N, C-alpha and C positions, 0 to 999 in steps of 0.2 A: 067170160072171165072179166073181173073188175081190174081197172088200172092200178088200184091201190093195193092189190094183193101181190105177194112176192112170187115172182116167177123168173125164169132165166131171161125172158124178153125184157123185163123192166127193172132188172137188178140195179143198174146204175142211176136210175131216175130219181129225182127229188120231187116230192109231191105229185108224182105221176106224170111229170113233163119229160118229153124226150130230150136228149142231150143238146140238140141245137136250140131248142126253146129255152132251156135252162141258161145257156150262155147269154142269150138275148135279154132274159129277165134279169140276170145278174148285172149286165152292163147298164140296163135302165136304172136299176137300184143304185149302182155306183154313181151314176150321173145325178140322180136325185140327192144322194148324200153329199156329193160335192157342192151342189147348189145350196144345200142347207148349211154347209160350213160357213159361208159368207153371211148367212142370215142369223146365225146363233149369236146372241150377245155374249161376249167373252169378258170375264172379270179379270182385268189387268191388275197386277200388283200396283197398289197406289203409291204415289210419291211419298205419302205419309209413312208407309211401311218401309220404304227405302231409307227415309230420314231417321225413323225410329231405330232401325237396325244399326245404321251407321253411328248414331249418337250413343246407343247402348254399347257398341263396340269401342268407341272412343273413350267413353267413361271407364270402361273396364280396363283398357290399356293404360289410362292415366292412373287409376288406382293401383294397377300392377306395377307401374314404374315407381310410384311413391313407396310401395311395399318393398320393392327390390332395393331401394335406397335405405330403407329402415333395416332390411336384412343385412346389408353390407356393414352398417354401423354396429348391429348386434354381433356379427361375426368378428368384427375388430375388437369389440368389448370382450368377447369370449377369449380371444387370443391374449388380450391384455391381462385378463383375470388368471389365465393359466400361467403366464409369465410371472405375475405377482405372487401366485401361490408357490411356484417353484423357488422364487427368491426369498420368500418367507421361511422356507425350510433351511436356508443357508444362514450361518451366523455372520457372514461377511456382508457389508453394505455395498450397494452399487457405486457409491462415490469413490471409495478406495478399498483395496484389499486389506489395508492395514487397520481399517475400522471394523471392530468386531462388536456385534450387538448381542447382549445377553438378556434383553427384555422378553418377557413372556408375550408371545405373539398369538396366543390361542384365540383371543377375541377378534383380532384382525383376520386371522385365518378363517374363522367361522363367518365373519362378515363377507369376506371375499368369496368364500364357498357358497354362501347363500345367494350372493349376486350372480355368481357363475351359474348356479342351478336355475335361477330366475331367467337368465338370458337364454339358457338352453330351452326352457319352456316357451319363451317368447319366440325363439327361432322356429320351433316346431309349429306353433300356432300360425306364425306368419307364412311359413311354407304352405300350410294347408289353405290359407286365405289366398295366396298367390295362385295355387293350383285351381281354386274355384274361379278366380278371374280368368285363368287360361281356358277353363271350360266354357265360360260365358263368351269369350272371344272366339273360340272354335265354333260354338253354336251360331254366333252372328255371321261368321265367315260362311258356314254351311247355308244359312238362311239367305245371305246375299247371293251365293252361287245358284241356289234354287230359284230365287226370284229372277235372276238374270236368264237362267235357262227357260223359265216360263215366259218371260218377256220376249226372248229371241224366237221361241216357237210361235208366239202370237203374232209377232211382226213379220215372220217369214211367210205366213199364210199357208203353211202346209199342214196337213193332217194325215197321219198314217192310218189308212183304213184297210191295209193289206191283211191284218189279222182279224178283222171283223167277220163274224160268221152271220150271214144273212139266211134266214129261213124263208124261203119263197113259196 
């Protein structure tokens, strides 16, 4: 009977080796792989990658901050335009309740309404641009964390080979 054929006697054998030999071969292979770990050149994340990621993140944060300032101004303008439109609907002037205005305010109302609509559009556009900067910032943070994880694994000198399957 051949070693490589299936029978109750060799059921647990790998490549026809008895269990005791299999353990010895596996231990030799593990030792060989551990030696190779130190010999394999490892590509470390370059300082340039760290710098590029950090500068991209800093630029995105700076742009986001500027856009948030613009957004605050636009929101104040929207509030002011709403107040102006509501006051145009009243015949009384803000200076005194005794002053009554009978001037046709149609042109002023249209002008303020157009400015209000324009500011609403600007606000929507600005919010989308801020969100895109947030996405860039989150990508940079993820990239930084990934690079740190890679670097820490490289510097720790450990490699997990417990899941490697060796065919002996």
